[in-house]
C-alpha positions in Angstrom: -65.2 11.5 2.8 -66.4 14.8 1.2 -68.5 17.7 2.3 -70.4 19.5 -0.4 -68.3 17.9 -3.0 -65.0 18.9 -1.4 -62.5 16.6 0.2 -62.5 16.8 3.9 -59.0 17.5 5.4 -57.5 14.9 7.7 -58.1 16.0 11.3 -55.0 15.6 13.4 -55.2 14.3 16.9 -51.5 15.3 17.6 -51.2 18.0 20.1 -48.2 20.0 21.3 -47.1 17.6 24.1 -47.2 14.6 21.8 -45.2 16.4 19.2 -42.7 17.6 21.7 -41.9 14.2 23.2 -41.3 12.8 19.8 -38.8 15.6 19.0 -37.1 14.8 22.3 -36.9 11.1 21.4 -35.3 11.9 18.1 -32.7 14.0 19.8 -31.4 10.8 21.5 -30.4 9.4 18.1 -28.7 12.7 17.2 -26.6 12.6 20.3 -25.6 9.0 19.7 -24.7 9.4 16.1 -22.7 12.6 16.7 -20.7 10.7 19.3 -20.1 7.9 16.9 -19.0 10.2 14.0 -16.6 12.1 16.3 -15.0 9.0 17.9 -15.0 6.5 15.1 -15.6 8.4 11.8 -12.9 11.0 11.6 -13.5 13.4 14.5 -16.3 15.3 12.8 -19.9 15.7 13.6 -22.8 14.3 11.7 -25.3 17.1 12.3 -23.4 20.0 13.9 -22.4 21.1 10.5 -21.3 24.6 11.4 -18.7 23.0 13.6 -17.5 20.9 10.6 -17.3 24.1 8.6 -15.0 25.6 11.2 -12.9 22.3 11.1 -12.6 22.7 7.4 -11.2 26.2 7.9 -8.8 24.9 10.5 -7.8 22.1 8.1 -7.0 24.7 5.4 -4.6 26.6 7.6 -2.9 23.5 9.2 -2.7 21.3 6.2 -4.6 18.5 7.9 -5.9 16.7 4.8 -7.7 14.0 6.9 -9.8 16.7 8.7 -10.6 18.4 5.4 -11.7 15.1 3.8 -13.9 14.0 6.7 -15.3 17.5 7.3 -16.2 17.8 3.6 -17.7 14.3 3.5 -19.9 15.1 6.5 -21.0 18.4 5.0 -21.8 16.8 1.7 -23.7 13.9 3.3 -25.8 16.3 5.4 -26.6 18.5 2.4 -27.7 15.5 0.4 -29.9 14.4 3.3 -31.6 17.8 3.4 -32.0 17.9 -0.4 -33.8 14.5 -0.1 -35.7 15.1 3.0 -37.0 18.6 2.5 -39.2 17.8 -0.5 -40.7 14.8 1.3 -41.4 16.9 4.4 -43.0 19.7 2.4 -45.5 17.4 0.6 -49.2 18.1 1.2 -48.7 21.7 2.2 -51.1 22.4 5.1 -53.6 19.7 4.0 -52.8 17.4 6.9 -52.6 20.2 9.4 -52.2 19.6 13.1 -48.9 19.6 14.8 -47.5 16.5 13.1 -48.2 16.3 9.3 -48.1 12.9 7.7 -45.3 14.1 5.5 -43.1 14.4 8.6 -43.7 10.7 9.4 -42.8 9.8 5.8 -39.6 11.8 6.0 -38.6 10.0 9.3 -39.3 6.7 7.6 -36.8 7.6 4.9 -34.3 8.5 7.6 -34.9 5.2 9.3 -33.9 3.4 6.1 -30.6 5.3 5.9 -29.9 4.7 9.6 -30.6 1.0 9.1 -28.1 0.9 6.3 -25.6 2.7 8.5 -26.1 0.2 11.3 -25.8 -2.8 8.9 -22.4 -1.3 7.7 -21.3 -0.7 11.3 -22.0 -4.4 12.2 -20.3 -5.6 9.1 -17.0 -4.0 10.1 -17.4 -5.0 13.7 -17.5 -1.4 14.9 -14.1 -0.5 13.5 -14.5 1.2 10.2 -11.4 2.4 8.3 -10.6 4.0 4.9 -13.4 4.0 2.4 -15.8 2.2 4.7 -15.4 4.9 7.3 -16.2 7.6 4.7 -19.2 5.6 3.5 -20.6 5.3 7.0 -20.0 9.0 7.6 -21.9 9.9 4.5 -24.8 7.7 5.5 -25.1 8.9 9.1 -24.7 12.6 8.0 -27.4 12.1 5.4 -29.7 10.6 8.0 -29.2 13.7 10.2 -30.0 16.0 7.2 -33.2 14.1 6.6 -34.2 14.3 10.3 -33.4 18.0 10.4 -35.7 18.5 7.4 -38.5 16.6 9.1 -38.3 18.5 12.4 -37.9 21.8 10.6 -41.4 21.2 9.0 -42.8 21.3 12.6 -41.7 24.9 13.2 -39.0 26.7 15.1 -37.4 23.6 16.7 -34.6 21.2 16.1 -33.5 17.7 17.2 -30.1 17.6 15.6 -28.4 21.0 16.5 -29.3 22.7 19.7 -27.3 26.0 19.9 -30.5 28.1 19.3 -32.4 25.9 21.7 -29.8 26.5 24.4 -29.8 30.2 23.6 -33.6 30.4 24.0 -33.5 28.7 27.4 -30.7 31.0 28.7 -32.3 34.1 27.2 -35.6 33.1 28.9 -33.8 32.7 32.2 -32.1 36.0 31.9 -35.3 37.9 31.0 -37.5 35.8 33.2 -39.7 35.0 30.3 -40.2 31.3 29.6 -39.6 30.5 25.9 -42.2 28.6 23.9 -41.6 24.8 24.3 -39.5 25.1 27.4 -40.1 21.5 28.5 -39.2 20.3 25.0 -36.0 22.4 24.9 -34.8 21.3 28.3 -35.6 17.7 27.5 -33.7 17.9 24.2 -30.7 19.4 25.9 -30.6 16.6 28.5 -31.1 13.7 26.1 -28.7 14.8 23.5 -26.0 14.4 26.2 -27.5 11.1 27.3 -27.5 9.9 23.7 -23.9 10.9 23.3 -22.9 9.2 26.5 -24.6 6.0 25.4 -23.2 6.2 21.9 -19.7 7.0 23.1 -19.8 4.1 25.6 -20.9 1.6 23.0 -18.3 2.7 20.4 -15.4 2.5 22.8 -16.2 -0.8 24.5 -16.9 -4.4 23.4 -20.6 -3.5 23.6 -20.4 -2.0 20.1 -22.9 -4.5 18.6 -25.7 -2.8 20.6 -25.2 0.6 19.0 -28.0 0.0 16.5 -30.5 -0.2 19.4 -29.7 3.3 20.6 -29.7 4.7 17.1 -32.8 2.9 15.7 -35.1 2.6 18.7 -36.1 6.3 19.1 -37.2 6.9 15.4 -38.9 3.5 15.4 -41.0 4.5 18.5 -41.7 8.0 17.0 -42.8 6.6 13.7 -45.0 3.8 15.2 -46.8 6.3 17.5 -47.2 8.8 14.8 -48.7 6.2 12.4 -51.1 5.2 15.2 -52.1 8.9 15.6 -52.7 9.3 11.9 -54.9 6.3 11.8 -57.0 7.6 14.8 -57.3 10.9 13.0 -58.5 9.2 9.8 -61.1 7.2 11.7 -62.3 10.4 13.4 -62.6 12.2 10.0 -64.4 9.2 8.5 -66.9 9.1 11.3 -68.0 12.7 10.9 
């Protein structure tokens, strides 16, 4: 609808708590895939990229070619994910407003496609990737984390894939007796990234590996479904004005 010939912006019904629990849910996936990449894809991380950069430096001094290759592949995959995800997340500027722009949901949908491809590959090799398949899966899961990082970055100063600054904020708040913004989200993310890693690590190292896609795909599916529902409610509200 229009008002005085101008398009009416979409009103968002997403509020802080709704945004925060979605970010926490996404962190479960990050914990799981980082456990998978470390245990089964070359002892590197899929989203803790600064850690991989350190591993690259160590590989350069120790002559560990495997560490160098896997660290470089993870870095390249993550960078590719950011380069793909950031433009999608930035679409629309502030037009859609609120705490959860439509572009964020679109970016997460792109991530979900990449994660689904990773899970298909994981099942195809029965949870035991080697050689080129291992590198291909590492590229896919690192790219997915890059896309997710781009999506959440669009929401403000928060993350669902690397939590060093989150932990720093919580500890600084404790030391200064000043609660940081989004304390509940920060604490929730710190807890569930460990829980996700425990779940991912268990599934990778046992005969339950076929269930890994559930842990990886369910959180973003729930987030996307709820966000789409919220966008539709916002559209109906705007249309009824």
